[in-house]
C-alpha positions in Angstrom: 0.4 -12.0 7.2 -0.9 -8.6 8.3 0.9 -5.7 6.7 0.1 -3.3 9.6 1.2 -4.6 13.0 -0.9 -4.0 16.1 1.5 -1.2 17.2 1.0 0.6 13.9 4.3 -0.2 12.3 4.3 -1.4 8.7 5.7 -4.6 7.2 8.1 -4.3 4.3 5.4 -5.1 1.7 3.2 -2.4 3.1 6.0 0.2 2.9 6.7 -0.9 -0.7 3.1 -0.5 -1.6 2.9 3.0 -0.1 6.0 4.0 -2.0 4.4 2.7 -5.2 1.3 4.7 -4.5 3.0 8.1 -4.6 1.3 7.9 -8.0 -2.2 6.5 -8.3 -1.9 2.9 -9.6 -3.9 -0.3 -10.0 -3.2 -3.5 -8.1 -1.9 -5.3 -11.1 0.7 -2.6 -11.8 1.9 -2.7 -8.2 2.2 -6.5 -8.3 4.1 -6.4 -11.5 6.5 -3.7 -10.4 7.2 -5.3 -7.0 7.4 -8.9 -8.5 4.8 -10.1 -6.0 1.6 -12.2 -6.4 -1.5 -10.2 -7.1 -3.4 -11.8 -4.2 -0.7 -10.5 -1.8 -1.0 -7.0 -3.2 -4.8 -7.0 -3.1 -4.7 -8.3 0.5 -2.2 -5.5 1.5 -4.3 -2.9 -0.3 -7.5 -4.0 1.6 -5.7 -3.7 4.9 -4.2 -0.3 4.0 -7.6 0.9 3.0 -9.0 -0.3 6.4 -6.2 1.5 8.2 -7.0 4.7 6.4 -3.7 5.0 4.6 -5.0 4.2 1.1 -8.2 5.1 -0.7 -9.9 3.3 -3.6 -10.3 5.6 -6.7 -12.4 3.5 -9.1 -10.3 0.5 -9.9 -7.1 2.2 -8.7 -5.6 3.2 -5.4 -4.1 6.4 -4.0 -2.5 7.5 -0.8 -4.7 9.4 1.7 -3.1 12.3 3.7 -2.4 9.8 6.5 -0.7 7.5 4.0 1.4 10.3 2.6 2.8 10.8 6.1 3.7 7.2 6.4 5.6 6.9 3.0 9.1 5.8 3.8 11.8 8.2 3.0 15.1 7.1 1.7 18.2 8.2 3.7 
């Protein structure tokens, strides 16, 4: 399941990953925190990197400026 729709909107898992990446984190930490399988998080991270919203920093991930703009805000 793609995490970024063709119209650019984000699926719930993508939004949750972006929220987790307000601090640089590894895929395993994100999967553990969200209670999701590691393969799902890795797939989402790959797609978010391709979309330019997330950058790989060694074996960790961080938001890009474009990703920071897309982090969901809570009402």
